[in-house]
C-alpha positions in Angstrom: -36.8 212.8 -10.5 -36.4 211.5 -14.1 -33.2 211.2 -16.1 -34.0 214.5 -17.8 -33.8 216.5 -14.6 -30.7 218.4 -13.8 -29.9 219.0 -10.1 -33.4 217.6 -9.3 -35.4 220.7 -10.3 -35.1 224.4 -10.6 -31.6 226.0 -10.2 -30.6 227.2 -6.8 -29.0 230.6 -7.0 -27.0 232.5 -4.3 -29.8 235.0 -4.0 -33.5 234.8 -4.6 -33.6 236.5 -8.0 -31.2 237.2 -10.9 -31.4 240.0 -13.4 -30.0 240.6 -16.9 -30.2 243.8 -18.9 -29.8 242.9 -22.6 -29.5 245.5 -25.4 -29.3 243.9 -28.8 -28.9 245.0 -32.4 -28.5 241.4 -33.8 -30.0 238.1 -32.7 -28.8 236.9 -29.3 -28.4 233.3 -28.0 -28.7 232.7 -24.3 -27.1 229.9 -22.2 -27.9 228.2 -19.0 -25.9 229.3 -16.0 -24.9 225.8 -15.0 -21.1 226.0 -15.2 -20.3 229.7 -14.9 -21.1 232.8 -12.9 -24.2 234.7 -14.0 -22.6 237.5 -15.8 -22.5 238.8 -19.4 -25.1 239.2 -22.1 -26.0 235.6 -22.8 -27.0 234.1 -19.5 -30.7 233.1 -18.8 -31.7 235.1 -15.7 -34.9 235.1 -13.7 -35.8 238.6 -15.1 -34.4 240.0 -18.4 -35.0 243.5 -19.7 -34.6 243.5 -23.4 -34.0 246.6 -25.6 -34.0 245.6 -29.3 -32.6 248.5 -31.3 -33.5 246.9 -34.7 -36.9 245.5 -35.7 -37.5 241.7 -36.0 -34.7 240.5 -33.8 -34.7 237.2 -32.0 -33.6 236.0 -28.6 -32.9 232.2 -28.7 -33.1 230.0 -25.6 -30.5 227.3 -25.1 -31.2 223.5 -25.6 -33.9 222.2 -23.3 -32.0 218.9 -23.0 -29.4 220.3 -20.5 -31.8 221.8 -17.9 -34.7 220.8 -15.8 -38.4 221.1 -16.4 -39.9 224.1 -14.5 -37.1 226.5 -15.4 -38.6 229.9 -16.2 -37.6 233.4 -17.1 -39.4 236.7 -17.5 -38.8 238.8 -20.7 -39.7 242.5 -20.4 -39.5 244.6 -23.6 -38.1 248.0 -22.6 -37.4 249.1 -26.1 -39.4 250.4 -29.1 -39.2 247.3 -31.3 -40.9 243.9 -31.0 -38.6 240.9 -30.5 -39.3 237.2 -30.5 -38.2 234.6 -28.0 -37.4 231.3 -29.8 -36.4 227.8 -28.8 -33.0 226.3 -29.7 -34.3 225.0 -33.1 -35.7 228.4 -34.2 -39.3 227.7 -33.3 -41.3 230.6 -31.9 -42.0 230.6 -28.1 -43.4 234.1 -27.7 -43.4 237.5 -29.5 -42.9 240.4 -27.0 -44.1 243.8 -28.1 -42.8 247.1 -26.6 -44.1 247.5 -23.0 -45.0 243.8 -22.6 -43.6 241.4 -20.1 -43.9 237.6 -20.7 -43.0 234.7 -18.4 -41.9 231.5 -20.3 -41.7 228.2 -18.4 -40.1 224.9 -19.7 -42.7 222.1 -19.3 -40.9 219.3 -21.3 -37.2 218.8 -21.8 -37.1 215.6 -23.8 -36.1 217.4 -27.0 -33.7 220.2 -27.8 -36.6 222.6 -28.7 -38.5 221.7 -25.6 -42.2 222.5 -24.9 -43.0 225.9 -23.2 -45.8 227.6 -21.3 -46.2 231.4 -21.6 -48.3 234.0 -19.9 -48.3 237.8 -19.9 -47.6 239.9 -16.9 -48.3 243.6 -16.1 -51.1 244.2 -18.8 -54.5 245.5 -18.3 -55.9 243.0 -20.8 -54.5 239.5 -21.1 -53.6 238.5 -24.7 -53.4 234.8 -25.7 -50.0 233.6 -27.0 -50.2 232.6 -30.6 -47.7 229.8 -30.2 -49.7 228.3 -27.3 -52.8 228.3 -29.5 -51.1 226.7 -32.6 -52.5 223.2 -33.4 -52.6 220.9 -36.4 -52.2 222.9 -39.6 -51.5 226.1 -37.6 -48.2 227.9 -37.1 -47.5 230.9 -34.8 -45.6 233.7 -36.6 -45.2 236.6 -34.1 -48.5 237.3 -32.5 -50.5 235.7 -35.3 -51.7 232.2 -36.1 -51.0 231.0 -39.7 -51.8 228.0 -41.8 -49.2 225.4 -42.6 -49.0 222.1 -44.4 -46.8 219.4 -42.9 -45.9 216.5 -45.3 -45.1 212.8 -44.7 -43.6 210.5 -47.3 -45.4 207.2 -47.5 -42.9 204.8 -49.2 -44.5 201.5 -48.4 -47.9 200.0 -49.2 -50.5 199.4 -48.1 -50.4 202.4 -45.6 -53.0 203.7 -43.2 -54.1 207.2 -42.5 -54.6 208.1 -38.8 -56.2 210.9 -36.7 -52.8 212.5 -36.3 -52.5 213.2 -40.0 -55.1 216.0 -39.7 -54.2 218.9 -42.1 -51.1 217.0 -43.3 -50.2 216.2 -46.9 -49.3 212.5 -47.4 -47.2 211.8 -50.5 -47.3 208.2 -51.8 -44.2 207.0 -53.6 -44.3 203.2 -53.5 -45.9 202.3 -56.8 -49.3 200.8 -57.2 -50.9 200.3 -53.8 -53.7 200.9 -51.2 -54.4 203.8 -48.9 -56.6 202.8 -45.9 -58.8 205.6 -44.4 -59.9 205.4 -40.7 -63.5 205.1 -39.6 -65.0 208.5 -40.3 -67.2 208.2 -37.1 -64.0 208.4 -34.9 -62.8 211.6 -36.6 -65.8 213.9 -36.5 -67.3 216.4 -38.9 -64.3 218.6 -39.6 -61.3 216.2 -40.1 -59.4 216.5 -43.4 -56.0 215.8 -45.0 -54.4 216.0 -48.4 -53.1 213.2 -50.6 -50.8 213.1 -53.6 -49.8 210.0 -55.7 -46.2 210.6 -56.7 -45.7 207.0 -57.7 -45.9 205.3 -61.1 -49.0 203.2 -60.3 -52.6 203.7 -59.3 -53.3 204.3 -55.6 -56.6 202.7 -54.4 -58.2 204.7 -51.5 -60.4 202.5 -49.3 -62.5 203.9 -46.3 -62.9 201.7 -43.2 -66.6 202.5 -43.4 -68.9 204.7 -45.5 -68.1 205.8 -49.0 -65.8 208.2 -50.7 -67.4 210.3 -53.4 -70.3 207.9 -53.3 -68.3 204.8 -54.1 -66.7 202.2 -51.8 -63.2 203.0 -53.2 -61.5 205.7 -55.2 -58.5 205.4 -57.6 -55.9 208.2 -57.6 -53.9 208.1 -60.8 -50.2 208.7 -60.9 -49.4 212.4 -60.3 -53.0 212.9 -59.1 -53.8 214.8 -55.8 -56.9 215.8 -53.8 -58.2 217.1 -50.5 -60.1 214.4 -48.5 -62.5 215.5 -45.7 -65.3 213.8 -43.8 -68.7 214.7 -42.3 -68.3 212.0 -39.7 -70.0 209.4 -41.9 -68.5 209.5 -45.4 -65.5 210.9 -47.2 -65.4 213.5 -49.9 -62.8 214.9 -52.2 -62.1 218.5 -53.3 -59.9 219.3 -56.3 -59.5 215.7 -57.4 -57.0 215.7 -60.4 -56.0 213.2 -63.0 -52.5 213.4 -64.4 -52.6 213.9 -68.2 -49.7 213.5 -70.5 -49.3 216.2 -73.2 -47.5 215.1 -76.4 -46.8 211.8 -78.0 -44.4 209.4 -76.2 -42.7 206.2 -77.5 -40.9 203.3 -75.9 -39.5 200.1 -77.3 -40.0 197.2 -74.9 -38.6 193.7 -75.0 -41.2 191.1 -73.8 -39.8 187.7 -74.5 -41.4 184.6 -73.0 -45.1 183.9 -72.4 -47.9 184.7 -70.1 -48.8 188.1 -68.5 -46.3 191.0 -68.7 -47.4 193.9 -66.5 -46.3 197.4 -67.4 -44.7 199.3 -64.5 -42.4 202.1 -63.6 -41.1 204.1 -66.4 -43.0 202.0 -69.0 -46.3 203.3 -67.8 -48.2 206.0 -69.8 -45.8 206.0 -72.8 -48.6 206.2 -75.4 -46.7 204.4 -78.3 -45.1 201.0 -77.7 -43.1 198.7 -79.9 -43.0 195.2 -78.3 -40.0 193.0 -79.3 -38.5 189.7 -78.3 -38.9 186.0 -79.0 -42.2 184.6 -77.7 -42.4 181.0 -76.4 -46.2 181.1 -75.9 -49.2 183.4 -75.8 -48.2 186.8 -74.4 -50.6 189.2 -72.7 -49.6 192.8 -71.9 -51.3 194.0 -68.7 -52.0 197.8 -68.4 -53.5 199.8 -65.4 -57.2 200.4 -65.1 -56.8 204.1 -66.0 -57.9 206.0 -69.0 -55.1 206.0 -71.6 -54.4 205.4 -75.2 -52.0 202.7 -76.5 -50.5 202.7 -80.0 -49.0 199.3 -80.2 -46.5 197.7 -82.7 -46.2 193.9 -82.4 -42.6 193.3 -83.5 -42.3 190.0 -81.5 -41.3 186.7 -83.1 -42.5 183.2 -82.6 -46.0 183.5 -84.1 -47.9 183.3 -80.8 -51.0 185.2 -79.8 -50.4 188.7 -78.5 -53.0 190.7 -76.6 -53.2 193.9 -74.5 -55.6 194.0 -71.6 -56.3 195.2 -68.1 -55.9 192.7 -65.3 -58.5 190.0 -65.6 -60.1 191.4 -68.8 -62.0 188.8 -70.8 -61.5 188.7 -74.6 -58.8 191.4 -75.0 -57.9 192.8 -78.4 -55.3 190.9 -80.3 -52.5 192.2 -82.5 -51.0 190.0 -85.2 -47.2 189.6 -85.5 -45.7 192.6 -87.5 -48.9 194.5 -87.3 -49.9 197.8 -85.5 -53.1 198.7 -83.7 -54.4 201.8 -81.8 -56.1 200.9 -78.5 -57.4 202.8 -75.5 -58.4 202.0 -71.9 -61.7 203.4 -70.6 -60.7 202.7 -67.0 -62.0 199.2 -67.1 -61.1 197.4 -70.3 -58.7 197.9 -73.3 -60.7 198.6 -76.5 -59.8 198.5 -80.2 -60.1 202.1 -81.4 -60.0 201.1 -85.1 -62.7 199.1 -86.8 -60.5 197.9 -89.7 -61.4 195.7 -92.7 -59.3 194.0 -95.2 -58.1 196.3 -98.0 -57.2 194.8 -101.4 -54.6 196.7 -103.4 -54.5 198.2 -106.0 -57.8 199.8 -105.3 -60.1 199.6 -108.2 -61.2 202.8 -110.1 -64.8 202.1 -109.1 -63.7 202.3 -105.5 -61.8 205.6 -106.0 -58.4 204.0 -106.8 -56.4 203.8 -110.0 -56.4 200.0 -110.4 -52.6 200.2 -111.1 -49.3 200.1 -109.4 -47.3 202.3 -111.8 -47.8 206.0 -112.9 -48.2 205.0 -116.6 -50.7 202.3 -115.7 -52.7 204.7 -113.6 -52.8 207.3 -116.4 -54.0 204.6 -118.8 -56.7 203.3 -116.5 -57.9 206.8 -115.8 -57.7 207.8 -119.6 -55.4 210.6 -118.8 -54.2 212.3 -122.1 -50.5 212.6 -122.5 -49.1 216.0 -121.5 -46.3 215.9 -124.2 -44.9 214.0 -127.2 -41.3 213.1 -127.6 -39.1 212.5 -130.7 -36.8 209.6 -129.9 -33.6 209.0 -131.9 -33.5 205.6 -133.5 -30.5 203.3 -134.3 -27.6 205.2 -135.8 -29.1 208.6 -134.8 -28.5 211.1 -132.0 -30.6 214.0 -130.8 -34.4 214.3 -130.5 -36.5 215.4 -127.5 -40.0 216.7 -126.7 -41.9 219.2 -128.9 -41.5 222.1 -126.7 -38.7 223.2 -129.0 -37.1 222.4 -132.5 -35.2 219.1 -132.4 -32.3 217.9 -134.7 -31.4 214.3 -135.5 -27.7 213.5 -136.4 -26.3 210.4 -137.9 -24.0 208.9 -135.3 -20.3 208.8 -136.5 -18.4 205.6 -135.9 -15.0 204.0 -136.4 -14.3 204.1 -140.2 -17.4 206.3 -140.8 -17.2 210.0 -141.5 -20.3 212.1 -141.2 -20.3 215.2 -143.5 -22.8 218.0 -143.8 -24.8 216.4 -146.6 -23.5 212.8 -146.7 -22.0 209.9 -144.9 -18.7 208.4 -146.2 -16.5 205.4 -145.4 -12.9 206.1 -144.4 -10.9 204.2 -147.0 -7.8 204.4 -144.8 -9.5 202.6 -141.9 -8.7 198.9 -141.5 -12.4 198.3 -141.2 -12.8 199.2 -144.9 -9.8 197.2 -146.3 -10.0 193.7 -147.8 -8.2 191.3 -145.4 -9.2 188.1 -147.2 -5.5 187.4 -147.9 -4.6 187.4 -144.3 -4.0 183.8 -143.0 -3.9 182.6 -139.4 -0.9 180.4 -138.8 -0.4 178.2 -135.7 2.5 179.3 -133.5 4.0 177.7 -130.4 1.4 176.1 -128.2 -1.4 176.7 -130.8 -3.3 173.9 -132.5 -3.2 174.4 -136.3 -6.5 172.5 -136.8 -9.1 174.8 -138.2 -6.8 177.8 -139.0 -6.7 179.6 -142.3 -7.6 182.9 -143.9 -10.1 185.3 -142.1 -12.8 185.2 -144.7 -14.7 183.0 -142.3 -14.7 182.7 -138.5 -11.9 180.7 -137.1 -11.4 179.0 -133.8 -7.9 179.1 -132.2 -7.1 176.3 -129.8 -4.3 176.1 -127.4 -2.1 173.0 -127.7 0.2 172.7 -124.6 0.9 169.0 -124.7 -2.3 168.4 -122.9 -1.9 171.1 -120.1 -4.9 173.0 -121.5 -7.1 170.0 -120.7 -6.1 169.6 -117.1 -8.7 170.3 -114.4 -7.6 172.4 -111.4 -6.4 170.1 -108.6 -7.6 170.6 -105.0 -4.1 171.1 -103.7 -0.8 172.7 -104.9 0.8 170.5 -107.5 3.5 170.7 -110.2 2.9 170.5 -114.0 4.9 167.8 -115.7 4.9 165.7 -118.9 4.5 162.0 -118.4 6.5 160.5 -121.3 5.3 156.9 -120.6 1.6 158.1 -120.9 2.5 160.7 -123.6 0.4 163.3 -121.7 0.6 166.2 -119.3 -0.4 165.7 -115.7 0.1 167.0 -112.2 3.1 165.7 -110.3 2.2 164.6 -106.8 4.7 165.7 -104.1 6.2 162.6 -102.5 7.6 161.9 -99.0 10.2 164.5 -97.9 8.9 167.3 -100.2 6.4 170.0 -99.6 4.9 172.9 -101.7 4.4 176.2 -100.0 2.8 178.7 -102.4 5.2 178.6 -105.4 8.2 177.1 -103.5 9.1 173.4 -103.5 10.9 172.5 -100.3 12.7 169.4 -99.0 11.4 168.2 -95.7 13.6 165.3 -94.3 13.1 165.6 -90.6 15.6 168.4 -90.4 18.4 166.8 -92.6 17.8 169.5 -95.2 19.0 172.1 -92.7 22.3 170.4 -91.8 25.6 172.0 -93.0 28.8 170.2 -94.1 30.4 168.5 -91.0 34.0 168.8 -92.3 34.5 165.0 -92.2 32.8 161.8 -93.3 29.7 161.3 -91.1 26.5 159.3 -91.0 23.1 161.0 -91.2 20.7 160.1 -88.3 17.8 161.2 -86.2 18.4 162.0 -82.6 15.1 161.0 -80.9 16.1 162.5 -77.5 16.9 165.9 -79.2 14.0 165.5 -81.7 16.2 166.6 -84.6 18.4 165.3 -87.4 22.1 165.1 -86.7 25.5 163.7 -87.9 26.7 160.6 -86.1 30.4 160.3 -85.3 32.1 156.9 -85.9 32.9 155.4 -82.4 35.6 153.0 -81.2 36.1 150.1 -83.5 34.4 151.8 -86.5 35.9 153.7 -89.4 34.3 155.5 -92.4 36.2 155.2 -95.7 34.5 157.0 -98.6 31.0 155.5 -98.4 31.9 152.4 -96.5 31.5 151.9 -92.7 34.1 149.4 -91.4 34.7 147.6 -88.1 38.3 148.0 -86.8 39.0 145.6 -83.9 42.8 145.2 -84.1 42.4 142.6 -86.8 39.7 140.5 -85.2 37.3 141.4 -87.9 39.6 139.8 -90.5 39.8 136.4 -88.8 38.1 133.3 -90.3 36.3 130.7 -88.3 39.1 128.3 -86.8 37.0 125.1 -87.0 37.3 124.5 -83.3 36.8 126.3 -79.9 39.6 128.9 -79.7 40.6 131.9 -77.5 41.0 135.3 -79.2 44.4 136.9 -78.4 46.7 139.6 -79.7 50.2 138.6 -80.9 52.3 141.7 -80.4 55.4 140.0 -81.9 53.6 139.2 -85.1 52.2 142.0 -87.1 51.2 142.9 -84.5 47.9 141.2 -85.2 44.9 139.4 -83.7 44.8 135.6 -83.8 43.4 132.4 -82.2 45.3 130.9 -79.3 46.1 127.1 -79.7 45.7 125.0 -76.6 48.7 123.2 -75.3 49.1 120.0 -73.3 46.9 119.7 -70.2 44.4 122.3 -71.3 41.0 121.8 -72.9 38.0 124.1 -73.7 34.5 122.9 -72.8 31.7 125.3 -73.8 33.1 128.6 -72.6 35.3 127.1 -69.9 39.1 126.5 -70.0 40.2 123.4 -68.0 43.4 121.4 -67.3 43.7 117.7 -68.3 45.7 114.7 -66.9 49.5 115.4 -66.4 52.3 113.2 -67.7 56.1 113.5 -67.9 57.1 117.1 -68.3 53.7 118.4 -67.1 53.7 121.5 -65.0 51.2 122.7 -62.5 51.0 125.5 -60.0 49.8 125.7 -56.4 50.3 127.7 -53.3 51.1 127.2 -49.6 48.8 129.1 -47.3 50.3 131.2 -44.5 51.1 129.4 -41.2 51.3 126.0 -43.0 54.6 125.0 -41.3 54.1 122.4 -38.7 57.6 121.9 -37.2 61.2 123.1 -37.4 64.3 120.9 -37.9 67.9 121.8 -36.9 69.3 121.8 -40.3 67.3 124.9 -41.1 64.6 123.2 -43.1 61.1 124.0 -42.4 58.5 121.4 -43.2 55.4 122.8 -45.1 52.7 120.3 -44.9 51.1 120.5 -48.3 49.0 117.6 -49.2 49.4 117.4 -53.0 47.2 114.3 -52.9 44.2 116.4 -52.0 45.4 119.0 -54.5 45.5 116.3 -57.2 42.0 115.1 -56.4 40.7 118.7 -56.6 42.5 119.8 -59.7 42.7 116.4 -61.6 46.5 116.4 -62.1 46.6 112.6 -62.7 49.8 112.2 -60.5 50.9 108.7 -59.5 54.5 109.1 -58.4 54.8 112.0 -56.0 58.6 111.2 -55.4 59.5 112.3 -59.0 58.1 115.9 -58.4 60.5 118.8 -58.6 59.0 121.9 -56.8 60.2 125.5 -56.7 58.6 128.0 -54.3 58.6 131.8 -53.9 57.6 133.5 -50.7 55.3 136.5 -50.3 56.4 138.6 -47.2 54.0 141.3 -45.9 52.0 141.4 -49.1 55.1 141.8 -51.4 55.9 139.0 -53.8 59.5 138.1 -53.1 60.8 137.5 -56.6 64.4 137.9 -55.7 64.6 135.0 -53.3 63.4 131.7 -54.8 63.4 128.9 -52.3 64.3 125.4 -53.0 61.6 123.0 -52.2 62.3 119.3 -51.5 59.8 116.5 -51.4 60.1 114.3 -48.3 58.4 111.0 -48.8 59.1 109.9 -45.2 56.7 112.6 -44.1 53.9 111.4 -46.2 50.6 110.8 -44.3 49.0 108.6 -46.9 47.2 111.5 -48.6 50.1 112.6 -50.8 53.4 114.1 -49.8 54.8 117.1 -47.9 57.1 119.8 -49.3 60.1 121.0 -47.3 60.9 124.6 -47.9 64.3 126.0 -47.1 64.4 129.3 -45.2 67.3 131.8 -44.6 66.1 132.6 -41.1 67.3 130.1 -38.6 65.0 129.8 -35.6 61.8 130.6 -37.5 59.3 128.1 -36.4 56.6 129.0 -39.0 56.4 130.4 -42.4 53.9 133.2 -41.9 53.3 134.2 -45.5 51.8 132.5 -48.5 54.0 130.7 -51.0 53.6 130.2 -54.7 55.1 127.1 -56.2 55.6 125.4 -59.5 55.9 121.6 -59.7 56.9 119.5 -62.7 56.7 115.7 -63.2 60.2 114.4 -63.9 
C-alpha cells in the first residue's frame, strides 16, 4: 500500500452494492462517501442511474487525491440527453449517450484529475472511448477525437527538443540562442512539432544528425514560425516564415566608447539609426545575420573610425563622422547600398547645374531674360515701381522744404533757412572757452571740470576731490575706518561708530572677550576730568621722591593726606625690611611671656616668671648691658581675652639670674596660684 491509498484499497460498504438515482437539470458534482452516510444526490455509488433533462450536462467526479486506486462506478443513462462524466479539473472521462452504461475505474490517484479506465456495458456492439484513445495532439470532446496544440514556453537557451514534444508548439523567448533537435532516427517517420521565435534575436536550429531543409542548420528570424517534421533521417519545415517590418522606424542610440557594440532587444530591426556619444577609439556596430536595411547617421564625436558589420565580417562599410549612409544586410554581410562619388557645388551648367548659388546669378548664367523692369525712385524722390502700371515720382518734402504742385520752395520761417552767423557760442560753467566763437564754422565744445573730465574710471568705488597741492582733480582713496557702499560713505571703527552717548565721561575701548567696541568705566583710584585721566590714591600720587627709604602712610590728623613715615630711634630699613637697632637710655622694646612660664610660688604673692631676656636680647639685638635698670610692665591674657583692665607690675629680680639674663617677677591677684597659665605681653624700657 502506497501513501496515496486510502483505507488500503476499495471502500468497504455495509452491503455488497450501493445505488444512486440522479436526475439533473444543471451540472452535478459528486463526492466520495468517506465521512458520511451514502445518501443524497452527490455521493459516488457503485451504480448510478442518470437522467439529464437538459442537453450537454456534466457529472463531475471528486478529487482523485482523497480516494484509492481501483475505485469504480457504473454510470447508466436512463434519460433522453447525452451527459459527460468529467474529472475534478473538468477533463472528459466519458460521454454517456441515452441507453448506454459505462464503468469508470480510477487507475492513478497522484493528481486531482486522476487517470481513469472506461469500458461499456450492456451494448450489442462495443464502442471505444474517445478519451481513452486521445494521445499527443488529440483531445476527446464527447465521443469524438479532436486535434489540439499544447504549448511550452522556452525561456532559456540553448534548449533541446525531446520526443515528448510531439505535436506541441514550443515558443522561444530568451533572445538569440540555439534549438537542439533530437536524432531523427529515434523519432521515426511521422514525428513533428511547431516552433515560434518570439524573442528579439535569431534562433539557430541544429539537428543532432541529418539536415534541416538540406542544410546543417537553419536560422529562425524574430517573430518567425514553422512546422518541423522528420522522415526518420532528416528534418523539413512547412510554412517557414520570416518576420518583416512594414513602415519606416527610427531610433537614436548612444554608443560611447570603443570596440564592438552589438544591437539587441528593442534596438533590433529599427531601420533608421542615429548613433551618438563620444568615441574613445574605433567603434564597430554589430548587427544580426538577417536580411535588413540600415539607414545610419554617424553623429558620434571623437573622430574615430565607425563601421557597421555582422559578427566577424571582414572590411565592413565605414561611415565618416557627421555623415549618413544607407546599408543593408544580405544575411551574411553588411553592404553599402549607395555607390556615391564626390559632388562639387555649385554644379556647372555643362553638368546640368546653374553654376551659381543665388537666383540672380543662376539667371545670368543661364541667360534668362528679365521678366519685368522696375522704375526706382532716386535721391529726393518717392514712388516708382514696375511697368505693369503707370508710376508717379514725387519730390520728397523735408524740414524747411515745401513741395507744391508745380514747384519746390524753401520755408523762410524755418530756422534752417535763417542766417545764424551772428550767433556766438560762449563758455559757461564747466565749459572750456578755447575754440568757441560764432557758428559760421564747426566748433568743438570741451568740458572743463577742474580736471575731472580727464580722469579714468577707477577699479573700485572712490570719491572725486580736488587736490589743491597738486592743483588737479583726483580720486580720494578711502582710508582706515571708512568704507564706501554704493553711494554711501560709512565709518567703520570696530563698532565705535554704533555706540551711543554713555551719559558720563568714558574711555573708548575694544572688548576682546565680547568681540565689540565698548565704553570703559574708570575704576578705583582713577578719575576722568574733561579729557584727562587722573590717578587718585588718597594723595600718594602727589608725593615727591623722599631721597631715602620711607614707608607710605596716611596721616588722618593732617589734611587728611598721604605722607612718608620717618623712622625713629631703634628702627632701620634695609631693602624692603624694617629692623630694630641697638637700644640705649629711654629705649623701649616689647616681648611676651609664654603660658605656663612660672616656675615657683612665693608667700608674698609674687609669682616668678622665668623669662631670659639675655636670650631675647641675643635674638632681637637689643644691645642691653645692665638688666637691673629695666622697668617692665606686663598685661595678662586670660582665656584668649586680652586683659587690658588689669595691668600687672613686673619687677626684675637680679638674685634669680641664671647667668643668661634676668627673671621677671609678675604680681598676681590670686593667692595660691602656682602657675600663670596664660600668655603675657610686656613692655620694657631702659632707665
